[in-house]
N, C-alpha and C positions, 0 to 999 in steps of 0.2 A: 576517342574515344571522352563525351563527356563525363565530367564528373557532379555527381547530384547530389554527394553526402553534405549534411549540416557540420560547420565546423562549429567547438565550442566557444560561445562568445557571439556567433551569427547570426542569432534568433533567439534574443532575450524572452523571458517569460511575462506574462501579465501580473500586475501587483495581484489579483485574487488568486493565482498559483503561490504566489510570494505570501500572501497573509494564511494560506488554510496550511503550506509546509511549515510556517513560523509555530502554528498552535499546533500542530499533530506529532510534530517533532521533539514534545517536550514530552510525548507518551511514550513509554518504554516498549522495545519491541516484542519484547517477551508477554505484553498486553496482546499483540496481535493473535501470538502463538498460544496464550490461553484463550482467545476467543474463539479459534479453530479447534481443540480439543473440545473446549467448549460443546461447539458444532457437533463436533464428531458424537460423542457423547450423549446430549440431547437428542440427533437423530437414532442411535442405537437405542434409548431409554423408548422414544415413541414406537421405533420399530418393532419391541418386545410386549408394547400395549397394543398395538396389531392398528394402528393409525399409521398406514403406509403412506397417505398422503403426506403428510404432517410431517415424517420421518425423511420422506424426499424432499420437502422445503427447507427443513433445517440443515440435513447435509451438504445442501448445497453449500450453505455460508461459510464451509470450511475454506475453500478454494481463493475467495476475496477474501477474506481477513488475512490467510499466508501472502497473497500478494499486496494487501496494503503493507503487511510485517517489512517488505523487502523493500517494498519502495520508502517507505519510513526507513531502513537503514540507510538506502542509497542516500537520501538528503541527511542522512546527519554526518557520512564517510566525506561525500563528493558535494557537499554545499547545495543549494536553493538555485542557483544560474550562477553558471560558470561568468557569462558576460560582466554582471555584477560583481564577483568575485577577484577578475583581474584588470578591473576599475579601482577596487580598493588596495589593490595590493601593490 
């Protein structure tokens, strides 16, 4: 059976991704968690106000904010690109 997995350092990231990760890693992960909670509270407020379409729109922001927070945390813990990390070590 053929092994199709990508191993650390096998495929380097491009410089645009590295630039984004460098900039966003300076943001605290709690910022993304706070944005998710604000989205949920904003959605609830809009729902109570009877603005159902807007409530759904704002409520759907919570999941992307949480995913961005997880990505941010992973970049901080594991680094931006293992290929660069192995060369520097």
